[in-house]
C-alpha positions as CSV (number, residue, x, y, z in Angstrom):
1,X,67.3,57.2,-171.4
2,X,70.8,56.8,-169.4
3,X,71.2,57.1,-165.7
4,X,74.3,59.3,-166.4
5,X,73.6,62.6,-167.1
6,X,76.9,64.0,-168.4
7,X,76.9,65.7,-172.0
8,X,79.6,67.1,-174.3
9,X,78.3,70.1,-176.0
10,X,79.8,70.8,-179.3
11,X,79.5,74.7,-180.4
12,X,78.6,75.6,-176.8
13,X,79.6,78.7,-177.3
14,X,77.4,80.3,-179.9
15,X,73.8,81.1,-179.6
16,X,72.1,77.3,-180.1
17,X,74.7,75.6,-178.0
18,X,74.9,78.0,-175.4
19,X,71.1,77.9,-175.0
20,X,71.6,73.8,-174.3
21,X,74.2,73.8,-171.7
22,X,72.1,76.7,-170.2
23,X,68.8,73.8,-169.9
24,X,70.6,71.1,-169.4
25,X,72.6,72.9,-166.0
26,X,68.8,73.9,-164.9
27,X,68.3,70.3,-165.2
28,X,70.8,68.7,-162.7
29,X,73.0,67.9,-166.0
30,X,76.9,67.9,-166.0
31,X,78.0,69.6,-169.1
32,X,81.4,70.3,-171.4
33,X,81.6,73.1,-174.0
34,X,83.7,72.2,-176.6
35,X,84.1,74.1,-179.1
36,X,87.2,76.5,-181.5
37,X,86.6,79.9,-179.6
38,X,86.3,80.1,-175.8
39,X,82.5,81.2,-174.7
40,X,82.2,85.0,-173.8
41,X,79.8,83.9,-170.6
42,X,81.6,80.8,-168.9
43,X,78.7,78.1,-168.0
44,X,81.0,74.8,-167.8
45,X,84.4,73.5,-168.9
46,X,85.3,74.8,-171.8
47,X,87.5,72.3,-174.1
48,X,89.2,73.6,-177.4
49,X,89.5,71.8,-180.3
50,X,88.9,71.6,-184.1
51,X,86.2,69.1,-184.8
52,X,87.7,68.8,-188.7
53,X,90.0,66.6,-187.4
54,X,88.3,63.2,-185.8
55,X,91.4,62.4,-183.6
56,X,90.8,66.2,-181.6
57,X,86.9,64.9,-181.5
58,X,87.6,61.6,-180.5
59,X,89.4,62.6,-177.7
60,X,87.4,65.3,-176.4
61,X,84.5,62.7,-176.0
62,X,87.4,60.2,-174.5
63,X,88.9,63.0,-172.2
64,X,85.5,63.9,-171.1
65,X,85.4,61.5,-168.4
66,X,88.6,63.0,-166.1
67,X,87.1,66.6,-166.7
68,X,86.1,69.1,-163.6
69,X,83.7,71.5,-164.3
70,X,83.2,74.8,-162.6
71,X,81.4,73.3,-159.5
72,X,84.7,70.8,-158.9
73,X,82.1,68.1,-159.8
74,X,83.8,65.4,-161.7
75,X,81.7,65.2,-165.6
76,X,81.7,61.6,-165.6
77,X,81.8,59.4,-168.6
78,X,79.5,61.1,-171.4
79,X,76.5,59.1,-172.4
80,X,74.9,61.7,-175.0
81,X,76.6,64.5,-177.4
82,X,74.6,67.7,-178.3
83,X,76.3,68.4,-181.9
84,X,75.5,72.0,-182.2
85,X,78.7,73.7,-183.6
86,X,79.2,74.3,-187.2
87,X,79.2,77.2,-190.0
88,X,75.2,78.3,-188.9
89,X,73.7,79.6,-191.6
90,X,73.9,79.7,-195.7
91,X,75.8,82.8,-197.0
92,X,78.3,83.0,-194.2
93,X,81.2,81.7,-195.9
94,X,81.5,80.4,-199.3
95,X,79.1,78.0,-200.3
96,X,82.0,75.5,-201.0
97,X,83.4,76.1,-197.4
98,X,79.9,75.9,-195.9
99,X,79.5,72.4,-197.0
100,X,82.9,70.8,-196.0
101,X,83.2,72.2,-192.9
102,X,79.1,71.0,-191.5
103,X,79.5,67.4,-193.4
104,X,83.0,67.0,-191.9
105,X,82.5,68.3,-188.8
106,X,79.3,66.0,-188.1
107,X,81.1,63.0,-189.5
108,X,83.5,63.5,-187.2
109,X,81.6,64.1,-184.3
110,X,78.9,60.9,-185.1
111,X,82.1,58.3,-185.8
112,X,83.6,59.8,-182.6
113,X,80.3,58.8,-180.9
114,X,79.9,55.7,-181.5
115,X,83.6,54.9,-181.7
116,X,83.5,56.1,-177.4
117,X,80.3,54.2,-177.0
118,X,77.8,56.9,-176.7
119,X,74.3,56.3,-176.4
120,X,72.5,59.3,-177.7
121,X,73.7,62.0,-180.8
122,X,71.2,64.9,-180.8
123,X,72.9,67.4,-183.2
124,X,71.6,70.2,-185.1
125,X,69.8,69.8,-189.0
126,X,67.6,72.8,-190.4
127,X,64.7,74.2,-191.5
128,X,66.6,74.7,-194.5
129,X,66.6,71.3,-195.9
130,X,62.9,72.0,-197.1
131,X,64.3,73.9,-200.1
132,X,64.2,77.3,-197.9
133,X,64.4,79.8,-199.2
134,X,61.2,78.4,-201.3
135,X,62.3,80.3,-204.6
136,X,62.6,77.3,-206.5
137,X,60.4,74.7,-204.9
138,X,57.7,76.2,-202.8
139,X,56.1,73.8,-199.8
140,X,53.6,71.5,-201.5
141,X,51.3,72.3,-198.3
142,X,51.3,74.2,-194.8
143,X,51.8,73.6,-192.8
144,X,55.4,71.4,-193.1
145,X,55.6,68.2,-192.0
146,X,58.5,65.9,-191.7
147,X,57.0,64.2,-194.3
148,X,57.1,67.0,-196.8
149,X,60.0,66.5,-199.3
150,X,63.8,67.5,-198.6
151,X,64.9,69.7,-201.5
152,X,67.8,71.5,-200.5
153,X,69.1,74.5,-202.4
154,X,72.3,75.4,-200.9
155,X,75.7,74.1,-199.6
156,X,74.6,74.6,-196.1
157,X,71.0,72.7,-196.8
158,X,72.6,70.2,-198.7
159,X,75.6,69.1,-196.4
160,X,72.6,69.2,-193.2
161,X,70.3,66.7,-195.4
162,X,73.4,64.5,-196.9
163,X,73.9,64.4,-192.0
164,X,70.1,63.1,-191.5
165,X,70.8,59.8,-194.7
166,X,74.4,60.0,-192.1
167,X,72.5,59.1,-188.9
168,X,70.6,56.4,-190.4
169,X,73.8,54.6,-191.7
170,X,75.6,55.0,-188.3
171,X,73.0,54.1,-186.7
172,X,72.4,50.6,-188.9
173,X,76.1,50.3,-188.3
174,X,75.9,50.9,-184.5
175,X,72.7,50.1,-183.4
176,X,74.0,51.0,-179.8
177,X,73.9,54.8,-180.9
178,X,70.7,56.1,-181.2
179,X,70.7,59.8,-183.7
180,X,67.9,62.3,-182.9
181,X,67.7,65.4,-185.5
182,X,66.3,68.7,-184.4
183,X,65.4,70.5,-187.8
184,X,65.8,74.1,-186.2
185,X,63.9,76.9,-187.3
186,X,65.3,80.5,-187.4
187,X,66.9,81.4,-183.5
188,X,65.9,84.4,-182.3
189,X,67.2,85.2,-178.3
190,X,65.1,87.5,-176.4
191,X,67.1,91.0,-177.5
192,X,66.3,90.1,-181.2
193,X,62.6,90.2,-180.7
194,X,63.4,93.7,-181.0
195,X,63.1,93.6,-184.8
196,X,59.8,91.7,-184.9
197,X,58.4,94.8,-185.5
198,X,60.2,95.5,-188.6
199,X,59.0,93.0,-190.4
200,X,55.0,94.1,-190.3
201,X,55.1,96.2,-193.0
202,X,56.6,94.1,-195.9
203,X,55.3,89.6,-195.3
204,X,57.9,88.8,-197.9
205,X,60.8,90.0,-195.5
206,X,60.0,86.6,-194.0
207,X,58.4,84.4,-196.8
208,X,61.6,83.0,-197.2
209,X,60.9,80.6,-194.1
210,X,56.7,80.9,-193.9
211,X,57.2,83.8,-190.9
212,X,58.8,81.1,-189.2
213,X,61.3,80.7,-186.0
214,X,62.3,79.8,-182.5
215,X,63.5,81.2,-179.1
216,X,66.5,80.1,-178.2
217,X,65.7,78.6,-174.8
218,X,63.3,76.4,-176.9
219,X,65.9,75.2,-178.9
220,X,67.5,74.2,-175.1
221,X,64.2,73.0,-174.3
222,X,64.1,70.9,-177.5
223,X,68.1,69.6,-177.0
224,X,66.9,68.0,-173.3
225,X,64.4,66.5,-174.8
226,X,66.0,64.9,-177.3
227,X,68.0,63.3,-175.0
228,X,65.2,61.9,-172.9
229,X,62.9,60.4,-175.2
230,X,62.5,57.4,-176.0
231,X,62.7,57.4,-179.8
232,X,64.2,54.5,-181.6
233,X,67.3,54.7,-184.1
234,X,67.6,57.8,-186.3
235,X,64.8,60.8,-186.6
236,X,64.6,64.2,-187.0
237,X,62.2,66.6,-185.8
238,X,61.0,70.3,-186.4
239,X,61.8,72.7,-184.0
240,X,60.3,75.6,-184.2
241,X,58.2,78.2,-182.2
242,X,54.3,77.6,-182.1
243,X,53.2,81.0,-183.9
244,X,54.7,83.4,-186.7
245,X,56.6,86.3,-186.7
246,X,53.5,87.9,-188.0
247,X,50.8,89.5,-186.5
248,X,48.9,88.7,-190.3
249,X,46.9,85.2,-189.8
250,X,49.3,82.5,-191.2
251,X,46.5,81.9,-193.9
252,X,46.4,85.3,-194.9
253,X,49.9,84.9,-195.1
254,X,50.1,81.7,-197.3
255,X,47.6,83.4,-200.1
256,X,50.1,86.4,-200.8
257,X,53.0,84.6,-200.9
258,X,51.9,81.2,-201.9
259,X,48.8,81.1,-203.6
260,X,47.3,77.7,-204.5
261,X,49.5,76.0,-201.7
262,X,46.9,73.2,-199.5
263,X,46.2,74.6,-196.1
264,X,45.3,72.4,-193.3
265,X,41.5,72.7,-192.8
266,X,42.0,73.5,-188.5
267,X,44.9,76.1,-189.3
268,X,45.3,78.5,-186.0
269,X,45.6,82.0,-186.5
270,X,49.1,82.5,-186.0
271,X,50.1,79.1,-185.7
272,X,53.3,78.1,-187.2
273,X,54.0,77.3,-190.9
274,X,56.5,74.3,-190.3
275,X,54.9,71.9,-187.9
276,X,55.8,71.1,-184.6
277,X,53.5,68.5,-184.2
278,X,55.6,65.6,-184.2
279,X,58.4,67.2,-182.0
280,X,55.2,67.8,-179.8
281,X,54.1,64.0,-179.9
282,X,57.2,62.1,-179.7
283,X,60.0,64.4,-177.7
284,X,57.4,66.4,-175.5
285,X,58.5,69.7,-176.9
286,X,56.3,72.4,-175.9
287,X,57.6,75.9,-177.0
288,X,57.2,78.2,-173.8
289,X,58.2,81.4,-175.3
290,X,56.3,83.9,-178.1
291,X,57.2,87.4,-178.5
292,X,53.3,87.9,-178.4
293,X,54.0,88.5,-174.9
C-alpha cells in the first residue's frame, strides 16, 4: 500500500459509497466524494461530476490534489479511487440504460485512474454475476465461491461481468495500477434490519440470492481492506455477511429451494451461501455485523 492516504470515492452519496467514506475517515484517510448528486450528510469534500464523460472523470482525479476537505487539510494526490457509482441494481432503469451507464462509467474511471497514475482501483462488482436471480441457472455448488462460472442474467450483471474482464485488460496494459473488484451482496443499512422478520415465513422471497446480504458498514470495511491488501493484478472477491437472513439452517434452505445442489460437508448452521473465504484469507475481511444480535 502507498504511504499516501488520500482517496477519491465515486458514488459517495449512495449507500455503499457513504459507508466507504465513513470507514476511511475513521482510519485516517482523506477523502473526496465524486457524484452527480450531493450527499445528504456532509462527510468530506464533494465534487459534482458526470462519470459518463471521460474528461470530467479524469479532471476529478487530476484536480483532487488541489482540494481542501472539511478539516482544512489538503487532500494530496490520491493513490486510489473507490468506484461505487452507477445504477445500483437491475430493474431500476431499462436494461440497456443500466448496461450502458454502468459499463461506460466504469470504463471512464478505469481509464482515468491509469492515465493519472493511481496505484489502486477498488470497484463494485456484484453478486449478480453468479446468475442471480438463479431462475435459469441454479448454482452448481454451495457455498458459491469465486471459482463458480459467471452467468449474468441481466444487463446489470452483464456489465459487471464485462467490467471484471476490463479490469484484467487494463491492468495488463498498465501494470502499475491494480484492480480489486468486490462482488457485493444485497446491502442493508441498520434501519433495514426491520425488514428481516418479514422474510421468515416464506424463504422463496429471498431464494433469488441464496438468502445472502451484507451490512453497509462491512462494505465500507471491505473497501478499506481492498486498498490496503497486497493483492496482485486484477482480482475479484465476494463480500457478504457471515450468515444468511434466515432463522432456518442454510442446509434446509438449500434442500427446499435448490435440491440436488452439492453442499460443502462442514457448512455452518446459518453460514452464508455466498462464500467469503477468499476475502477473509486474502483481504483480511471479517464481517462485524449480524442481524441476529
